[in-house]
C-alpha positions, 0 to 999 in steps of 0.5 A, spaced: 500 500 500 502 506 498 504 512 503 497 516 505 498 523 503 496 529 507 489 531 504 488 538 502 485 543 507 479 548 505 483 554 503 489 550 501 488 551 494 484 558 493 487 565 494 481 568 498 484 571 503 482 578 500 475 576 500 475 573 508 479 580 510 473 584 507 468 579 511 473 580 517 474 587 517 466 588 517 465 583 522 470 587 527 466 593 526 460 590 527 458 592 520 452 587 519 449 581 522 449 576 516 456 574 514 454 568 509 449 573 505 455 578 505 460 572 503 455 571 497 454 578 495 462 578 495 462 572 490 456 575 486 460 582 485 466 578 483 462 574 478 459 580 475 466 584 474 469 577 471 474 577 477 471 570 480 476 566 477 482 570 478 480 571 485 480 564 487 486 562 483 491 568 484 488 573 489 486 580 489 490 586 487 489 593 491 485 596 485 481 590 485 480 590 492 478 597 492 473 596 486 470 590 491 470 595 497 466 600 493 461 595 491 460 592 498 461 596 504 455 596 508 452 603 510 455 605 516 462 603 514 466 609 511 472 607 507 478 611 506 482 610 500 488 606 500 494 610 504 498 615 500 502 618 505 505 625 504 508 623 497 509 618 492 515 614 496 513 608 500 514 611 507 518 608 512 516 604 518 516 609 523 511 614 519 506 608 517 506 606 524 505 612 527 499 614 522 496 607 523 496 608 531 493 615 530 487 612 526 486 606 530 487 609 537 479 610 537 474 605 540 467 605 542 468 603 549 465 597 549 471 592 546 468 593 539 473 597 534 470 603 531 476 603 526 480 597 522 485 597 517 485 592 511 492 591 508 496 587 504 502 584 506 508 580 503 514 576 505 513 570 510 505 571 508 503 574 501 496 575 504 490 580 506 489 581 513 485 586 518 489 590 523 484 591 529 489 594 534 497 597 535 501 598 540 508 601 540 511 594 538 506 590 535 500 590 530 494 586 533 490 582 527 483 579 526 485 574 520 483 568 516 489 565 517 489 565 524 495 570 525 494 574 531 500 579 532 506 581 528 512 584 532 514 591 530 521 588 529 519 583 524 516 588 520 518 593 514 515 597 509 520 597 504 525 591 503 524 584 506 531 582 510 532 575 514 530 579 520 524 583 517 520 578 514 513 581 514 512 587 509 506 591 510 504 595 504 502 602 505 499 603 498 494 597 499 492 599 506 484 601 507 482 605 513 475 603 515 471 606 520 464 605 523 460 611 523 456 612 530 449 614 530 450 619 536 
């Protein structure tokens, strides 16, 4: 009898982290209650825009994510354009870290974030994820790949190295905020 091979797991062959990052961002913001319907709506929009097969097999780029967010972000959630910074150059980690801290330091006081950052990362994980919090030395994630946190000393915004294995892409960062009804 031949060697038993390990079975593929759901998500092992698809590239749906972008889709899941949108669902997870909206979930973190408490932006809807029916996440299966939201997932279905995303799939329908991808199919209508002829992006379903590329999304499944290659993932989504920043432009495609922007189009998808425009189509499906629910009422009550404000979407900012990707972070562009103070110029065309990619900011250093310190500048980007500070801008993320300034944006995320606000919550609703009940443990639910009012703001999240949906962004692409490269390196050890080529992946879309959701940042729900940030400290001086760690980003906190709400992630479809079970990532919980990334230490600052392992992150860069410019060039991967043997020590800096996570590249956060500021140009692919979408700042999302839940509007309050006050």
